[in-house]
C-alpha positions in Angstrom: 0.0 0.0 0.0 2.9 2.3 0.7 4.1 2.1 -2.9 0.8 3.3 -4.4 0.8 6.3 -2.0 4.3 7.1 -3.2 3.1 6.9 -6.8 0.1 9.2 -6.0 2.4 11.8 -4.4 4.8 11.6 -7.3 2.0 12.4 -9.7 0.9 15.4 -7.6 4.5 16.6 -7.6 4.8 16.3 -11.4 1.5 18.1 -12.0 2.6 21.0 -9.8 6.0 21.0 -11.6 4.0 21.4 -14.8 2.1 24.3 -13.3 5.4 25.9 -12.2 6.8 25.6 -15.7 3.7 27.0 -17.4 3.6 30.1 -15.2 7.3 30.7 -15.6 7.1 30.3 -19.4 4.1 32.4 -19.9 5.5 35.2 -17.7 8.4 35.6 -20.2 6.2 36.0 -23.3 3.0 37.8 -22.3 3.0 41.5 -22.9 0.3 42.7 -20.5 2.0 43.8 -17.2 -1.0 42.9 -15.0 -1.0 39.4 -16.4 2.8 39.1 -16.2 2.8 40.0 -12.5 0.0 37.5 -11.9 2.0 34.8 -13.6 5.1 35.6 -11.6 3.2 35.5 -8.4 1.6 32.1 -9.3 5.0 30.7 -10.2 6.3 31.6 -6.7 3.3 29.9 -5.1 4.0 26.8 -7.2 7.6 26.7 -6.1 6.4 26.3 -2.5 3.9 23.6 -3.5 6.7 21.7 -5.3 8.8 21.9 -2.1 5.9 20.6 0.0 5.4 17.6 -2.3 9.1 16.8 -2.2 9.0 16.7 1.6 5.9 14.6 1.6 7.4 12.2 -0.9 10.5 11.7 1.4 8.1 10.9 4.3 6.2 8.4 2.2 9.4 6.7 1.1 10.4 6.4 4.8 7.0 4.8 5.5 5.7 7.7 7.5 2.6 8.4 5.3 -0.4 6.2 5.7 -3.1 5.6 3.1 -6.1 7.9 3.5 -8.1 6.8 0.4 -10.8 4.2 0.2 -9.7 3.4 -3.3 -6.1 4.5 -3.9 -5.9 2.7 -7.3 -8.8 4.8 -8.6 -7.2 8.0 -7.2 -3.9 7.1 -8.9 -5.7 6.6 -12.2 -7.6 9.9 -11.9 -4.5 11.8 -11.1 -2.6 10.1 -14.0 -5.3 11.4 -16.4 -5.0 14.9 -14.9 -1.2 14.7 -15.5 -1.9 14.0 -19.2 -4.3 17.0 -19.3 -1.7 19.2 -17.6 1.0 18.2 -20.1 -1.5 19.0 -22.9 -2.0 22.5 -21.4 1.7 23.1 -21.3 1.9 22.2 -25.0 -1.0 24.6 -25.8 0.8 27.3 -23.9 3.6 27.4 -26.4 1.1 28.7 -29.0 -1.0 31.0 -26.7 0.5 34.3 -25.7 -2.4 36.7 -25.7 -4.1 37.8 -22.5 -7.3 35.9 -22.8 -5.7 32.6 -23.8 -3.2 32.8 -21.0 -5.8 33.4 -18.3 -7.9 30.5 -19.7 -4.8 28.2 -19.6 -4.3 29.2 -15.9 -8.0 28.4 -15.1 -7.8 25.1 -16.8 -4.7 24.1 -15.0 -5.9 25.2 -11.6 -9.2 23.4 -12.2 -7.2 20.1 -12.5 -5.2 21.1 -9.4 -8.4 21.2 -7.4 -8.8 17.5 -7.5 -9.8 16.5 -3.9 -6.7 14.3 -3.5 -4.4 17.3 -3.5 -6.1 18.9 -0.5 -6.5 15.6 1.3 -2.8 14.9 0.9 -2.0 18.4 2.1 -3.9 17.5 5.3 -1.2 15.0 6.1 0.8 17.8 7.6 0.8 16.8 11.3 1.3 20.3 12.7 -2.1 22.0 12.7 -0.4 25.4 12.5 1.4 24.4 9.3 -1.8 23.1 7.7 -3.6 26.3 8.6 -0.7 28.2 7.0 -1.1 26.1 3.9 -4.8 26.8 3.8 -4.2 30.5 4.0 -1.5 30.4 1.3 -3.6 28.3 -1.1 -6.6 30.6 -0.5 -4.3 33.5 -1.5 -3.3 31.4 -4.6 -6.9 30.9 -5.6 -7.7 34.5 -4.9 -5.1 35.7 -7.3 -6.7 33.6 -10.1 -10.1 34.9 -9.2 -8.8 38.5 -9.1 -7.3 38.2 -12.6 -10.5 36.7 -13.9 -12.6 39.5 -12.5 -10.2 42.1 -14.0 -10.8 40.7 -17.5 -14.3 39.2 -17.2 -15.8 42.2 -19.0 -13.8 41.2 -22.1 -14.9 37.6 -21.7 -18.0 36.7 -19.6 -17.0 33.0 -19.4 -14.2 33.9 -17.1 -16.7 34.9 -14.5 -18.3 31.5 -14.7 -15.0 29.7 -14.4 -14.2 31.9 -11.4 -17.4 30.8 -9.6 -16.7 27.2 -10.4 -13.2 27.3 -9.0 -14.3 29.0 -5.9 -16.9 26.3 -5.2 -14.4 23.5 -5.9 -11.9 25.0 -3.5 -14.6 25.2 -0.8 -15.7 21.6 -1.4 -12.1 20.4 -1.3 -11.5 21.9 2.1 -14.6 20.1 3.4 -13.5 16.8 1.8 -10.0 17.1 3.2 -11.5 17.4 6.7 -13.5 14.3 6.1 -10.5 12.4 5.0 -8.6 13.5 8.1 -11.5 12.4 10.3 -11.6 9.0 8.7 -7.8 8.7 9.1 -8.1 9.6 12.8 -11.0 7.2 13.5 -9.5 4.3 11.5 -6.2 4.1 13.3 -5.3 2.5 16.6 -5.8 5.1 19.4 -3.9 4.6 22.7 -6.3 5.0 25.6 -5.5 4.9 29.3 -6.7 1.6 31.0 -7.6 3.5 34.1 -8.8 7.1 33.4 -9.7 6.5 29.7 -7.7 9.6 28.5 -6.4 9.3 24.9 -2.8 10.0 24.0 -2.3 12.1 20.9 0.6 12.0 18.4 2.7 14.4 20.5 2.4 12.3 23.6 -0.1 14.5 25.4 -3.1 12.9 27.2 -6.6 14.4 26.6 -9.9 13.3 27.8 -12.2 11.7 25.2 -14.3 14.8 24.6 -11.2 17.0 24.0 -9.5 14.5 21.7 -12.5 13.8 19.5 -13.5 17.5 19.3 -9.9 18.4 18.3 -9.6 15.8 15.6 -13.2 15.7 14.2 -14.8 19.0 15.1 -17.6 17.1 16.9 -19.3 18.8 19.8 -20.6 16.9 22.9 -23.8 17.2 24.8 -23.8 15.4 28.1 -26.4 13.0 29.6 -26.3 10.0 31.8 -26.8 6.3 30.9 -29.4 4.3 32.7 -26.8 2.3 34.8 -25.2 5.5 36.1 -28.6 7.2 36.6 -29.7 4.2 38.7 -26.4 4.3 40.7 -26.2 8.0 41.4 -29.7 9.3 41.1 -32.1 6.4 41.9 -35.1 8.6 42.3 -34.8 10.0 38.8 -34.1 6.5 37.5 -37.3 5.2 39.1 -39.3 8.1 37.8 -38.1 7.4 34.2 -37.8 3.6 34.1 -39.7 2.4 37.1 -38.4 -0.4 39.4 -38.7 -3.3 36.9 -38.5 -1.6 33.4 -35.5 -2.8 31.4 -33.2 -0.3 29.8 -31.0 -2.7 27.9 
């Protein structure tokens, strides 16, 4: 299973490398200064994404990345198809140097980069602060694309439609990434104290069950009392609810 996760990460890395190459290439040929600045900023973002995938790949090769997908073979096939699309976009870019075509190429590429697997894999960053930093950075990345689309949407109304689609995909990806993380947390072995029932997290700290589950899944708790405890600690309330002979099992 580790090998297929390595393959998936490698594909994500190569797709982002294609994005980096596209933005760098187009920034050297496009004449419009606004678009040129946009492309240069996007290429700087992609440099950081490539660095991240490289680090994650090293962790995967060391066996420190677990599978988070129900069907990793399907994910690998889907990402392989996206890699082919990204390569085709890079070829198209060599023949497209006007403003509209360049922005459309960026939209097409970022659409492919919004496959849910990308964000789910980003969630493998163990440090919550680092993941939150990534979320902030990638939102800024998407915002740059949306801003350039808005700037030129009067010249081409379809850019506005693409902008809305990309915004919705990004929001959906964040929600899916959280679901993947929750599944990952709940599917693994969780160390729990035999006596007090506190749970040990990845950093070695012990939290009570409510704190641990809320921290890792976002679930909120409401408290009640099971029939056994109610009978033991509040027998009058128990009798009022269940009676002396009524079974609660």
